[in-house]
C-alpha positions in Angstrom: 0.0 0.0 0.0 1.5 3.4 -0.9 2.1 6.0 1.8 0.4 8.6 -0.3 -1.5 8.8 -3.6 0.5 7.7 -6.7 2.9 10.5 -7.7 1.5 10.9 -11.2 -2.0 11.8 -9.8 -0.9 15.3 -8.9 1.3 16.0 -11.9 0.5 16.9 -15.5 -1.0 14.1 -17.6 2.0 11.9 -18.2 2.5 8.5 -19.7 1.3 6.6 -16.7 -1.9 8.6 -16.3 -2.7 8.5 -20.0 -2.1 4.8 -20.2 -4.6 4.2 -17.4 -7.1 6.7 -18.6 -9.3 4.2 -20.4 -9.7 2.2 -17.2 -10.5 5.5 -15.4 -13.2 6.3 -18.0 -14.8 2.9 -17.3 -14.6 3.5 -13.6 -16.3 6.9 -14.1 -19.1 5.4 -16.2 -19.8 2.8 -13.5 -19.9 5.5 -10.9 -22.3 7.6 -12.8 -24.5 4.6 -13.6 -24.9 4.1 -9.8 -26.4 7.6 -9.5 -28.6 7.2 -12.5 -30.0 3.9 -11.3 -30.4 4.8 -7.6 -33.6 5.6 -5.8 -32.3 7.6 -2.8 -34.0 7.8 0.6 -35.1 11.3 1.5 -35.0 11.9 5.2 -37.5 14.0 7.0 -34.5 15.9 8.3 -32.4 18.3 6.1 -29.1 16.6 5.0 -25.9 18.6 4.6 -23.2 16.6 2.9 -19.5 17.4 3.2 -17.6 15.6 0.4 -14.9 15.9 -2.2 -14.2 15.1 -5.9 -11.1 13.0 -5.3 -9.8 10.0 -3.4 -8.0 10.8 -0.2 -8.4 13.4 2.4 -9.2 17.0 1.5 -10.1 18.3 5.0 -13.7 16.9 5.1 -13.8 16.1 8.8 -12.6 19.5 10.2 -14.9 21.1 7.7 -17.8 19.0 8.9 -17.0 20.0 12.4 -16.9 23.7 11.4 -20.3 23.3 9.6 -21.8 21.7 12.7 -20.7 24.7 14.8 -22.3 27.1 12.4 -25.5 25.1 12.5 -25.6 25.3 16.2 -25.2 29.1 15.9 -28.4 29.0 13.8 -30.2 27.2 16.5 -30.1 23.8 14.9 -29.3 20.5 16.5 -26.8 18.7 14.1 -25.9 15.0 14.2 -23.1 13.5 12.1 -23.6 10.6 9.8 -20.5 8.8 8.8 -19.4 5.4 7.4 -16.8 5.0 10.1 -14.0 3.9 7.8 -11.5 1.6 9.5 -13.9 0.6 12.2 -15.3 -2.9 12.6 -18.9 -1.9 13.3 -21.3 -1.6 10.3 -23.9 0.2 12.4 -26.1 2.0 12.8 -24.4 2.7 16.1 -24.2 6.0 18.1 -20.7 6.8 19.1 -20.4 6.9 22.9 -17.6 7.5 25.4 -15.4 4.3 25.6 -15.7 3.4 21.9 -12.4 2.9 20.2 -11.1 3.6 16.7 -11.0 -0.2 16.2 -14.8 -0.3 16.8 -16.1 2.8 15.0 -13.2 4.3 13.1 -11.0 7.3 13.9 -13.0 10.2 12.3 -16.2 9.4 14.3 -14.3 9.8 17.5 -13.3 13.3 16.5 -16.8 14.1 15.2 -18.4 12.9 18.4 -16.6 15.5 20.4 -18.5 18.2 18.5 -22.0 16.6 18.1 -23.8 13.2 18.3 -22.4 10.9 15.7 -24.0 7.9 14.0 -21.8 5.3 12.3 -23.6 3.4 9.5 -22.3 1.8 6.4 -25.9 1.8 5.2 -26.5 5.6 5.0 -30.3 5.5 4.8 -30.4 3.2 7.9 -28.1 5.7 9.6 -30.4 8.6 8.7 -33.4 6.8 10.0 -31.6 6.1 13.3 -30.8 9.9 13.6 -34.4 10.7 12.9 -35.3 8.8 16.1 -33.2 11.2 18.1 -33.7 14.9 18.9 -31.4 16.0 16.0 -32.8 18.6 13.6 -30.3 18.3 10.8 -28.0 15.5 9.5 -24.4 16.4 8.6 -22.8 13.7 6.4 -19.0 13.5 6.8 -18.2 12.1 3.3 -21.0 10.5 1.2 -21.0 12.8 -1.8 -20.2 9.8 -3.9 -23.0 7.7 -2.3 -26.4 8.0 -4.1 -28.4 6.1 -1.5 -29.3 9.2 0.6 -30.7 12.4 -0.9 -28.9 15.6 0.0 -30.3 19.1 0.5 -26.9 20.8 0.4 -23.7 19.3 -1.0 -20.5 21.2 0.0 -17.5 19.9 -1.9 -14.1 20.5 -0.1 -11.0 20.9 -2.2 -7.4 21.2 -0.9 -6.1 24.3 -2.7 -2.6 22.9 -2.5 -3.4 19.9 -4.8 -6.7 20.7 -6.5 -8.0 17.8 -8.6 -4.6 16.7 -9.7 -4.2 15.7 -13.3 -8.0 15.7 -13.8 -8.2 12.0 -14.6 -10.3 9.4 -12.9 -9.1 6.5 -10.7 -6.7 4.8 -11.3 -5.3 7.3 -13.8 -5.8 10.2 -11.4 -7.5 11.1 -8.2 -11.1 11.9 -9.4 -13.8 9.6 -8.2 -16.1 10.3 -11.1 -16.2 12.6 -14.2 -15.6 16.1 -12.9 -18.4 17.8 -14.9 -20.9 15.3 -13.5 -19.7 15.9 -10.0 -19.9 19.7 -10.3 -23.5 19.3 -11.5 -24.3 17.5 -8.2 -22.5 20.0 -6.0 -24.1 23.0 -4.3 -21.0 24.9 -3.5 -17.2 24.7 -3.5 -15.1 25.1 -0.4 -11.4 25.8 -1.2 -9.1 25.1 1.8 -5.8 27.0 1.5 -4.3 28.6 -1.5 -6.3 28.8 -4.8 -3.3 28.2 -7.1 -4.2 24.6 -8.0 -8.0 25.3 -8.3 -7.8 28.3 -10.6 -9.5 26.3 -13.5 -12.1 24.8 -11.1 -13.5 28.0 -9.7 -14.9 29.4 -13.0 -16.8 26.1 -13.5 -18.7 26.9 -10.3 -19.2 30.6 -10.9 -20.5 29.9 -14.4 -23.3 27.9 -12.8 -23.9 30.6 -10.1 -22.7 28.2 -7.4 -20.8 29.8 -4.5 -17.1 29.4 -4.0 -16.2 29.7 -0.3 -12.7 30.2 0.9 -11.3 28.6 4.1 -8.0 27.9 5.8 -6.7 25.5 8.5 -5.8 27.1 11.8 -4.4 25.8 15.0 -6.9 25.1 17.8 -4.4 25.6 20.5 -1.4 27.8 21.5 1.3 26.7 19.1 4.3 28.0 21.0 4.9 24.6 22.6 6.0 23.3 19.1 9.3 25.2 19.3 10.3 24.1 22.9 12.1 20.9 21.8 13.0 19.2 18.5 10.0 17.4 16.9 9.5 14.0 15.4 6.4 14.1 13.4 4.4 11.0 12.5 1.2 10.6 10.6 -1.0 8.0 8.9 -3.3 10.1 6.8 -4.0 10.7 3.1 -1.2 13.3 2.8 1.3 13.1 5.6 3.5 15.6 3.8 0.8 18.3 4.3 0.8 17.7 8.0 4.6 17.9 8.2 4.6 21.1 6.3 2.0 22.5 8.7 4.2 21.7 11.6 7.1 23.5 10.0 5.0 26.5 9.2 3.8 26.7 12.8 7.4 26.7 14.2 8.3 23.1 14.8 11.9 22.1 14.5 11.4 18.8 12.7 14.3 16.4 12.9 12.5 13.4 11.5 9.2 12.5 9.9 7.4 9.1 9.7 4.7 8.7 7.0 2.2 5.8 7.0 -0.9 4.9 4.9 -4.2 6.5 5.7 -6.0 5.2 8.8 -2.9 3.2 9.7 -2.8 1.0 12.8 0.5 1.4 14.6 2.3 -1.8 15.6 4.2 -2.5 18.8 7.5 -2.4 16.8 6.8 1.0 15.3 5.7 2.4 18.6 8.9 1.3 20.3 10.9 2.7 17.4 9.3 6.1 17.7 9.7 6.1 21.5 13.3 5.1 21.3 14.1 7.9 18.7 12.4 10.5 20.8 14.4 9.5 23.9 17.7 9.4 22.0 17.2 12.9 20.6 15.3 14.4 23.5 12.5 15.2 21.0 8.7 15.6 21.2 6.5 13.2 19.3 3.8 15.1 17.5 1.0 13.6 15.4 -2.5 14.4 14.0 -5.7 14.1 16.0 -6.8 11.2 13.8 -3.6 9.3 14.5 -3.8 10.1 18.2 -7.2 8.5 18.6 -6.0 5.4 16.8 -3.3 4.8 19.4 -5.4 2.4 21.5 -3.8 -0.7 23.1 -3.4 -2.6 26.3 -2.3 -0.3 29.2 1.2 -1.9 29.3 1.7 -1.9 25.5 4.2 0.3 23.6 1.3 1.7 21.6 -0.3 2.9 24.9 3.0 4.4 25.9 3.3 6.2 22.6 -0.2 7.7 23.2 1.0 8.9 26.6 4.2 10.4 25.2 2.9 11.8 21.9 1.0 15.1 21.5 -1.7 15.8 18.9 -1.5 19.0 16.9 -5.2 20.1 16.7 -6.4 22.1 13.7 -9.7 23.6 12.7 -11.3 25.0 9.5 -11.9 28.8 9.5 -14.1 30.3 6.8 -13.1 33.6 5.2 -16.8 34.6 4.8 -18.6 33.0 7.7 -21.8 34.9 7.0 -22.0 33.4 3.5 -21.7 29.9 4.7 -24.3 30.5 7.4 -26.7 31.8 4.8 -26.3 28.7 2.7 -27.0 26.5 5.8 -29.9 28.6 6.9 -31.6 28.2 3.5 -31.0 24.4 3.5 -32.5 23.8 7.0 -35.4 26.2 6.3 -36.6 24.2 3.3 -40.1 22.7 4.0 -39.8 19.1 4.9 -42.1 16.2 4.2 -42.4 12.8 5.7 -39.5 10.5 5.1 -40.0 8.7 1.8 -38.4 7.4 -1.3 -37.8 10.1 -3.9 -35.3 11.6 -6.2 -32.1 13.3 -5.0 
């Protein structure tokens, strides 16, 4: 398994990408057929979906948390609906204190700190389970590519640092379906970070009178502690290099970095190696919040010791025009509802 996406995904259309393009076109047609043939469940609650165009992380989870916070400011009671990737439970199951990443996945543990969180591989079943609670709006963390549940508002998050890569479909590139078809399903675009790599994407939204919202990642804590000691950064996320760059930008003196695949489960051997290096160089171990919640093991294990010694660097999404985002959300939750039923998306 690669540590990050294949290198050709985020370069110009080279030989490898073009050679795989026919396979990607087939993948894209299959993806679109799923939408064309689906009869999505329409919840009696408004559904706000946070998704992306590409495989891999683009900042969906911190964006979903930021959206939930704005919904609360509007007086709504949001509940998260997520697949719980990496967890053993298929759900529907409400995340509770004591659940581990092994059971429900890493992202649900972070979401549950912000609002009630339902894990369900079957999205309609998860929506129905949320309907039985006092929630007034469903926030889907991912699910833009899933046609089984109708969405009232689909916010597509794009990492401005990488955009949509070479513009080709898996496996030739990072796109999960044809870009034009995905834009047609999207309600608005959220660009996290610089706009350099999305310069050609923005006009496609503005031409259809769809909002383009700017956001950035900001620390959720005092960052001065990062410069106290040398830092060893480790991360098992879609783009570890982005996390390491963030640490450097925030003042960390990185002396080593360890990159692992997304949703990685740390072994005893790897935990001991990280602990030994930190001791040898009198360095701090710093990781992402997602990695931190995955460090669950027996109390006497090296993984548990790593969790005790490591420190997560917490980040949040901050919108440039908070009022514009709130207006979109207010419109979505004010839409007259009908009884839950089968209907078109």
